[in-house]
C-alpha positions as CSV (number, residue, x, y, z in Angstrom):
1,M,-7.9,-16.0,-4.2
2,N,-7.4,-16.5,-0.5
3,G,-7.3,-20.0,1.0
4,P,-7.7,-21.1,4.6
5,A,-6.0,-18.6,6.9
6,D,-3.3,-19.2,9.5
7,L,-3.3,-16.8,12.5
8,R,0.3,-16.3,13.7
9,P,1.3,-14.4,16.9
10,V,3.6,-11.5,16.2
11,G,4.5,-9.3,19.2
12,A,1.3,-7.8,20.6
13,H,-0.9,-8.7,17.7
14,T,-1.6,-11.5,15.2
15,V,-1.2,-11.6,11.5
16,L,-3.5,-13.2,9.0
17,A,-1.7,-15.0,6.3
18,D,-2.1,-17.9,4.0
19,A,-0.1,-21.1,4.8
20,D,2.8,-20.0,2.6
21,G,3.0,-16.5,4.2
22,T,1.5,-14.7,1.2
23,A,-1.9,-13.4,0.1
24,Y,-2.2,-15.9,-2.6
25,A,-3.5,-19.5,-2.9
26,S,-4.1,-22.2,-5.5
27,L,-7.0,-22.0,-7.8
28,L,-7.7,-25.5,-6.8
29,Q,-8.4,-24.6,-3.1
30,R,-12.0,-23.9,-2.1
31,P,-12.4,-20.2,-1.2
32,V,-14.0,-19.5,2.1
33,D,-17.7,-18.5,1.7
34,R,-18.4,-14.8,2.2
35,A,-21.0,-15.4,4.9
36,E,-18.4,-17.6,6.7
37,R,-15.9,-14.7,6.5
38,Y,-18.5,-12.3,7.9
39,A,-19.0,-14.7,10.8
40,M,-15.2,-15.0,11.4
41,G,-15.0,-11.3,11.6
42,R,-17.8,-11.0,14.1
43,A,-16.2,-13.6,16.2
44,L,-13.0,-11.5,16.4
45,R,-15.0,-9.0,18.5
46,R,-14.7,-11.3,21.5
47,R,-10.9,-11.3,21.4
48,V,-10.5,-7.6,20.3
49,P,-13.6,-5.6,21.3
50,R,-14.1,-2.7,19.0
51,K,-13.8,-0.1,21.8
52,T,-10.2,-1.3,22.4
53,L,-9.3,0.3,19.0
54,G,-9.6,3.7,20.7
55,V,-7.0,3.0,23.3
56,W,-3.8,5.1,23.3
57,S,-1.5,5.2,26.3
58,P,2.3,5.2,25.7
59,S,3.9,2.2,27.3
60,T,6.8,2.6,29.8
61,D,9.2,1.0,27.3
62,R,8.0,3.2,24.4
63,P,11.1,4.0,22.2
64,D,12.3,7.6,22.3
65,P,10.7,9.3,19.2
66,V,13.8,11.6,18.7
67,A,16.0,8.5,18.8
68,L,13.8,6.8,16.2
69,I,14.1,9.8,13.9
70,R,17.8,9.8,14.2
71,E,17.8,6.1,13.4
72,S,15.8,6.8,10.3
73,H,18.5,9.2,9.1
74,R,21.1,6.4,8.7
75,G,22.0,5.9,5.1
76,R,20.5,9.2,3.9
77,V,22.4,11.9,2.1
78,E,24.0,13.6,5.0
79,E,23.9,17.2,3.7
80,L,20.1,16.9,3.2
81,V,19.3,15.7,6.7
82,P,19.0,19.3,7.9
83,V,16.4,20.0,5.3
84,R,14.4,17.1,6.5
85,V,14.7,18.2,10.1
86,G,13.7,21.7,9.1
87,R,10.5,20.4,7.5
88,M,9.6,18.2,10.5
89,V,10.3,20.9,13.1
90,A,8.0,23.4,11.4
91,S,4.8,22.0,12.8
92,P,3.3,18.9,14.6
93,Y,1.8,17.9,11.2
94,G,5.2,18.1,9.6
95,F,6.6,16.0,12.4
96,L,3.8,13.4,11.9
97,R,4.4,13.3,8.2
98,G,8.1,12.6,8.6
99,G,7.7,10.4,11.6
100,A,6.2,7.2,10.1
101,I,8.8,5.2,11.9
102,V,7.5,6.6,15.3
103,M,3.9,5.7,14.6
104,A,4.8,2.3,13.2
105,H,6.4,1.4,16.6
106,D,3.3,2.8,18.4
107,V,0.5,1.2,16.4
108,A,2.2,-2.2,16.2
109,R,1.8,-2.5,20.0
110,L,-1.9,-1.8,20.0
111,P,-4.8,-4.2,19.9
112,A,-5.5,-5.4,16.4
113,T,-7.7,-8.0,14.7
114,G,-4.9,-9.8,12.9
115,I,-6.6,-9.1,9.5
116,T,-3.8,-7.9,7.3
117,P,-4.5,-6.6,3.8
118,V,-1.8,-4.7,1.9
119,V,-1.7,-1.3,3.7
120,C,-0.2,2.0,2.7
121,G,1.9,2.2,5.8
122,D,1.9,6.0,5.7
123,A,-1.8,6.8,5.2
124,H,-1.8,10.4,6.5
125,L,-4.1,13.1,5.1
126,G,-1.5,14.5,2.7
127,N,-0.8,11.1,1.0
128,F,-4.0,11.3,-1.1
129,G,-4.0,13.1,-4.4
130,F,-4.7,13.5,-8.1
131,Y,-2.9,11.9,-11.0
132,A,-3.6,10.8,-14.6
133,S,-5.0,7.4,-15.4
134,P,-3.6,5.6,-18.5
135,E,-6.6,6.9,-20.3
136,R,-5.7,10.5,-19.2
137,D,-8.6,10.8,-16.8
138,L,-7.9,12.7,-13.6
139,V,-8.4,10.4,-10.6
140,I,-7.9,10.7,-6.9
141,D,-6.4,7.9,-4.7
142,L,-3.7,7.1,-2.3
143,N,-0.5,8.3,-3.9
144,D,2.5,7.4,-1.7
145,F,3.6,3.8,-1.1
146,D,7.2,4.0,0.2
147,E,6.1,2.2,3.4
148,A,3.4,-0.1,1.8
149,H,3.4,-3.6,3.1
150,P,1.0,-6.3,4.4
151,G,-0.1,-5.1,7.8
152,G,-3.1,-4.3,10.1
153,W,-5.8,-2.3,8.5
154,E,-6.1,-0.6,11.9
155,W,-2.5,0.7,11.5
156,D,-3.5,2.7,8.4
157,L,-6.8,3.9,9.8
158,R,-5.2,5.0,13.0
159,R,-2.5,7.0,11.2
160,L,-5.1,8.6,9.0
161,V,-7.5,9.7,11.7
162,A,-4.6,11.0,13.9
163,S,-3.3,13.1,10.9
164,I,-6.8,14.5,10.4
165,W,-6.9,15.7,14.0
166,V,-3.4,17.2,13.9
167,A,-4.0,18.9,10.6
168,G,-7.4,20.2,11.8
169,R,-5.9,21.8,14.9
170,Q,-3.2,23.4,12.8
171,N,-5.9,24.8,10.4
172,G,-7.9,26.3,13.3
173,S,-10.6,23.6,13.6
174,S,-12.2,23.2,17.0
175,E,-12.0,19.9,18.9
176,V,-15.7,19.3,18.0
177,Q,-14.9,19.9,14.3
178,C,-11.9,17.6,14.5
179,A,-14.1,14.9,16.1
180,D,-16.7,15.3,13.4
181,A,-14.0,14.9,10.7
182,V,-12.6,11.8,12.3
183,A,-16.0,10.3,12.8
184,G,-16.9,11.0,9.2
185,C,-13.7,9.3,8.0
186,A,-14.4,6.2,10.1
187,A,-18.0,6.0,9.0
188,A,-17.0,6.3,5.3
189,Y,-14.3,3.6,5.8
190,R,-16.8,1.2,7.4
191,A,-19.6,1.9,4.9
192,E,-17.3,1.6,1.8
193,L,-15.7,-1.6,3.1
194,R,-19.1,-3.2,3.7
195,Y,-20.3,-2.1,0.3
196,L,-17.2,-3.6,-1.5
197,A,-17.3,-6.7,0.7
198,D,-20.7,-7.5,-0.8
199,Q,-19.4,-7.2,-4.4
200,P,-17.7,-9.9,-6.5
201,L,-14.0,-10.1,-5.9
202,L,-13.1,-9.0,-9.5
203,W,-15.6,-6.2,-9.4
204,R,-13.9,-4.6,-6.4
205,S,-10.7,-4.1,-8.5
206,H,-12.5,-1.7,-10.9
207,E,-14.0,0.7,-8.3
208,R,-12.4,4.2,-8.7
209,L,-13.1,7.8,-8.0
210,D,-12.6,10.3,-10.8
211,V,-12.1,13.9,-9.9
212,D,-15.0,15.1,-12.0
213,R,-17.3,12.8,-10.1
214,L,-15.8,14.0,-6.8
215,A,-16.5,17.6,-7.8
216,Q,-20.1,16.7,-8.6
217,E,-20.7,14.8,-5.3
218,T,-19.2,17.5,-3.0
219,D,-20.4,21.1,-2.4
220,G,-19.4,24.2,-0.7
221,S,-15.7,25.1,0.0
222,L,-14.5,21.5,-0.6
223,R,-16.0,21.5,-4.1
224,R,-14.3,24.9,-4.9
225,E,-10.9,23.6,-3.7
226,V,-11.3,20.3,-5.7
227,V,-12.0,22.3,-8.8
228,R,-9.1,24.6,-8.2
229,A,-6.7,21.8,-7.4
230,A,-7.8,19.8,-10.4
231,K,-7.2,22.7,-12.7
232,R,-3.7,23.0,-11.4
233,A,-3.1,19.3,-11.7
234,R,-4.2,19.2,-15.4
235,R,-1.4,21.7,-16.1
236,R,1.3,19.6,-14.5
237,T,2.5,17.7,-17.5
238,S,6.0,17.0,-18.8
239,D,5.8,19.4,-21.8
240,R,4.6,22.3,-19.6
241,A,7.5,21.6,-17.2
242,L,10.1,22.3,-19.8
243,P,10.3,26.1,-19.4
244,R,10.2,25.7,-15.5
245,F,12.7,23.0,-15.0
246,T,15.1,23.2,-17.9
247,E,17.3,25.5,-19.9
248,Q,19.1,25.3,-23.2
249,V,22.9,25.0,-22.9
250,G,24.5,24.9,-26.3
251,Q,22.9,22.0,-28.2
252,R,21.7,20.3,-25.1
253,R,18.7,20.9,-22.8
254,R,19.6,20.6,-19.1
255,I,17.6,20.5,-15.9
256,V,18.0,23.8,-14.0
257,E,19.8,23.7,-10.6
258,E,18.1,25.0,-7.5
259,P,20.5,24.1,-4.7
260,P,20.0,22.3,-2.3
261,L,16.7,21.0,-3.7
262,I,17.8,20.4,-7.4
263,T,21.5,19.7,-8.0
264,R,23.7,18.4,-10.8
265,V,24.7,14.7,-10.9
266,P,28.3,14.0,-11.8
267,D,28.8,12.3,-15.2
268,G,29.9,9.0,-13.7
269,E,26.9,8.8,-11.4
270,A,24.6,9.8,-14.3
271,A,26.0,7.0,-16.4
272,L,25.2,4.4,-13.7
273,I,21.6,5.8,-13.4
274,A,21.2,5.7,-17.1
275,E,22.3,2.0,-17.1
276,A,19.8,1.3,-14.4
277,L,17.0,2.9,-16.4
278,D,17.8,0.6,-19.3
279,A,17.3,-2.4,-17.0
280,Y,14.1,-0.7,-15.6
281,L,12.5,-1.0,-19.0
282,H,12.3,-4.7,-18.5
283,T,10.0,-4.2,-15.4
284,L,7.4,-2.6,-17.6
285,A,4.6,-4.2,-19.6
286,P,5.7,-4.9,-23.2
287,H,3.8,-2.1,-24.8
288,W,5.1,0.6,-22.5
289,R,8.6,-0.9,-22.8
290,R,8.4,-0.3,-26.5
291,V,7.0,3.2,-26.1
292,L,9.5,4.4,-23.6
293,G,12.3,2.7,-25.6
294,G,11.8,5.4,-28.2
295,Y,13.0,8.1,-25.8
296,T,16.6,9.1,-25.1
297,I,18.0,10.3,-21.8
298,V,19.0,13.9,-22.1
299,D,19.8,14.9,-18.5
300,I,19.6,13.7,-14.9
301,A,19.5,15.7,-11.7
302,H,19.1,15.0,-8.0
303,K,15.8,16.4,-6.7
304,V,14.6,16.6,-3.1
305,V,10.9,15.6,-2.5
306,G,8.4,15.4,0.3
307,V,9.2,15.3,4.0
308,G,9.7,11.7,5.0
309,S,11.7,11.1,1.8
310,V,14.1,13.9,2.2
311,G,17.7,12.6,2.3
312,L,16.9,9.5,0.4
313,R,18.4,9.4,-3.0
314,A,15.9,10.8,-5.6
315,Y,16.5,11.7,-9.2
316,V,14.7,13.3,-12.1
317,A,15.6,12.2,-15.6
318,L,14.6,14.2,-18.7
319,L,13.9,12.0,-21.7
320,E,13.3,13.3,-25.3
321,G,11.4,11.5,-28.0
322,S,10.7,12.4,-31.6
323,A,10.8,16.2,-31.2
324,P,12.3,18.7,-28.7
325,D,8.9,19.2,-27.1
326,D,8.2,15.4,-26.9
327,V,9.5,14.8,-23.4
328,I,9.0,12.7,-20.3
329,F,10.3,13.4,-16.8
330,L,10.9,10.2,-14.9
331,Q,11.5,10.2,-11.2
332,L,13.7,7.6,-9.4
333,K,13.1,7.3,-5.6
334,Q,15.2,5.2,-3.3
335,A,13.2,2.4,-1.8
336,R,14.2,1.0,1.6
337,R,12.6,-1.6,3.9
338,S,9.1,-0.5,5.1
339,V,8.8,0.8,8.6
340,L,6.1,-1.8,9.1
341,A,8.3,-4.7,8.1
342,P,9.8,-5.5,11.5
343,F,6.3,-6.1,12.9
344,V,5.0,-8.5,10.3
345,H,5.7,-12.2,10.3
346,G,7.8,-13.6,7.4
347,E,8.3,-10.3,5.5
348,S,11.9,-11.1,4.5
349,A,10.7,-13.8,2.1
350,W,8.4,-11.5,0.2
351,H,10.5,-8.9,-1.6
352,A,14.2,-8.9,-2.0
353,H,14.0,-5.7,-4.1
354,Q,12.3,-2.9,-2.2
355,G,11.5,-0.9,-5.4
356,Q,9.6,-3.9,-6.6
357,R,7.7,-4.0,-3.3
358,V,6.6,-0.4,-3.7
359,V,5.5,-0.9,-7.3
360,E,3.5,-4.1,-6.6
361,Y,1.8,-2.8,-3.5
362,Q,1.0,0.5,-5.2
363,Q,-0.7,-1.4,-8.0
364,A,-2.5,-3.5,-5.4
365,L,-3.9,-0.4,-3.6
366,Q,-4.6,1.9,-6.5
367,T,-7.4,1.2,-8.9
368,V,-5.3,2.5,-11.8
369,S,-1.6,3.3,-11.7
370,D,1.1,5.0,-13.7
371,P,1.8,2.7,-16.7
372,L,5.5,3.6,-16.4
373,L,5.8,2.4,-12.8
374,G,8.7,0.1,-12.4
375,W,11.9,-0.5,-10.5
376,A,15.6,-0.2,-10.9
377,T,18.9,-1.0,-9.2
378,V,21.9,1.4,-9.3
379,R,25.2,-0.5,-8.9
380,A,28.2,1.7,-8.0
381,E,31.8,0.6,-7.5
382,Q,32.9,0.4,-3.8
383,Q,29.3,1.0,-2.7
384,D,26.3,-1.2,-2.0
385,E,23.7,-1.3,-4.7
386,V,20.8,1.1,-4.2
387,Q,17.2,0.1,-5.0
388,Y,14.7,2.5,-6.6
389,Y,11.2,2.6,-7.9
390,V,10.6,4.7,-11.0
391,R,7.5,6.6,-12.1
392,Q,6.5,9.7,-14.1
393,F,7.4,12.9,-12.4
394,R,5.0,15.3,-14.1
395,D,1.8,13.4,-14.9
396,M,-1.1,15.7,-13.8
397,K,-0.2,15.1,-10.1
398,G,-1.8,17.4,-7.6
399,A,-3.6,17.5,-4.3
400,V,-6.2,19.3,-2.2
401,E,-4.1,21.9,-0.3
402,L,-4.7,21.3,3.4
403,D,-3.9,24.8,4.3
404,G,-6.6,26.0,2.0
405,I,-9.6,24.1,3.3
406,D,-11.8,25.3,6.2
407,P,-13.2,23.1,9.0
408,A,-16.4,22.3,7.0
409,A,-14.3,21.2,4.0
410,L,-12.1,19.1,6.3
411,V,-15.1,17.2,7.5
412,D,-16.2,16.5,3.9
413,Y,-12.6,15.6,2.8
414,A,-12.1,13.3,5.7
415,G,-15.0,11.2,4.4
416,V,-13.5,11.1,0.9
417,V,-10.1,9.8,2.2
418,G,-11.9,7.3,4.4
419,H,-13.7,6.0,1.4
420,L,-10.4,5.7,-0.6
421,L,-8.5,3.9,2.1
422,A,-11.3,1.3,2.4
423,K,-11.2,0.9,-1.3
424,G,-7.5,0.2,-1.3
425,H,-7.7,-2.3,1.6
426,A,-10.7,-4.1,0.0
427,R,-8.8,-4.7,-3.2
428,T,-6.3,-6.9,-1.5
429,S,-7.7,-9.2,1.1
430,G,-9.8,-9.5,4.3
431,A,-12.7,-7.2,3.3
432,S,-15.5,-9.5,4.3
433,M,-13.9,-10.4,7.6
434,T,-13.2,-6.7,8.4
435,A,-16.7,-5.8,7.5
436,G,-18.1,-8.5,9.7
437,Y,-15.9,-7.3,12.6
438,L,-16.9,-3.6,12.2
439,G,-20.6,-4.3,11.8
440,R,-23.1,-1.5,11.1
441,S,-22.9,0.6,14.3
442,D,-20.8,3.7,14.9
443,K,-18.5,1.9,17.4
444,L,-15.6,2.3,15.0
445,G,-16.2,6.0,14.8
446,R,-16.3,6.4,18.6
447,A,-13.1,4.4,19.0
448,M,-11.2,6.3,16.3
449,T,-12.3,9.6,17.7
450,R,-10.9,8.7,21.1
451,F,-7.7,7.5,19.6
452,A,-7.2,10.4,17.2
453,R,-7.5,13.0,19.9
454,A,-5.1,11.2,22.3
455,Y,-2.6,10.5,19.5
456,A,-2.8,14.1,18.3
457,D,-1.8,15.1,21.9
458,Q,1.0,12.6,21.7
459,T,2.2,14.0,18.3
460,E,2.3,17.5,19.7
461,A,4.3,16.3,22.7
462,D,6.7,14.4,20.5
463,H,7.1,17.4,18.2
464,S,7.9,19.6,21.3
465,A,10.6,17.1,22.3
466,F,11.9,17.1,18.8
467,V,12.0,20.9,18.7
468,A,13.9,20.9,22.0
469,A,16.4,18.4,20.7
470,V,17.0,20.6,17.7
471,A,17.4,23.7,19.9
472,R,20.0,21.8,22.0
473,G,22.0,21.1,18.8
474,G,21.1,17.4,18.9
475,L,20.0,17.4,15.3
476,P,21.2,19.7,12.4
477,V,18.5,21.9,10.9
478,E,17.9,24.1,7.8
479,R,14.6,25.9,8.0
480,G,12.4,27.2,5.3
481,V,13.8,25.0,2.5
């Protein structure tokens, strides 16, 4: 429950936090009345007019995007950096996906209300997808939380609408169709936030979107793509992955190598990871700790994933239970400080373990989460410890393929993701204030449309500069991997 708020200046914006710097307060404190929160939100319009959310103009001291990308490569596995560069150089959308650090620097300088729920930090169009709930229902929600952190709700929404415009152009949508998609996303965000703000606090935590419901509520090409994607996702389970990812070597099943994307882990390194996974069990709820404790680690391999994550340490562990086909694949992904952290007051006191940060904020933003979500620390001699979060690797995960949806479907899907982003934000804090600020008009939609188009232009310019730097030999590249 949120107590009285303290507005603190941070750079070009303010951050809303409770007196102790967290989103929590004592049960003994009187909560602020919902109507009062609406009024507080409306009052913010005087300081931050809604039209100012549409402003984008790079400042004269804007950091060089290529330099920021180079900076983000520090500490990554050096031989994998060319793969990351190759995926980013492929298209403006690929650049935007991998360039969360660039956009974090940009949005943190823009006008903002100071209302700071937990945000995804990397809410682009491709970071929504399907996965299995603990009850084995297929749901759709935000699905990447490496950069999750308390921050401005505007930061997430700006990144999402910019990605819609960039992806729309890449898929052949006209500027009018891109504008329609962005306006639909903003309208869905505003309407969902207002709806949830009017609900009891506990009730908001149960709102979710099942894929079957999504298929029923959509039509045309988006419905066809949702049905296809859901069918693929339901086949993506650990037991079905055995023939694809493993081979029998003597008496032992091993993960198949596919260099440079899947590679063997030396025995010494594997032993350290196995030790870390034992400790990881204690980050799970007691029931799931007991269940997973019945499995044995069979093999561990390094596996490259995503775009922004390429070069960070990431492993897949194969575990076997009571029979050869009773298996689970666990994924360990290195967790580093969020790209938003430098722009938020007091962040250093919140999470010493970055894997724990990812897990707790994922559980905050998602209605239901992987029950095996936890964190681990790998300690190696003569090296700094590396922090990870752990989750299931093959658990009915899937997504709407952006290359496969037409302009009409993009407009419809943009509304879906706007709804999901608002749901995540409303689960944490600030929903009533944000709803009061946004009101019932389409001013948010008009502002986001202006911003998205301007930032799509900026992304294309940054991508061109990145391509030129690669052509000059300024960054190593491996294409098509």
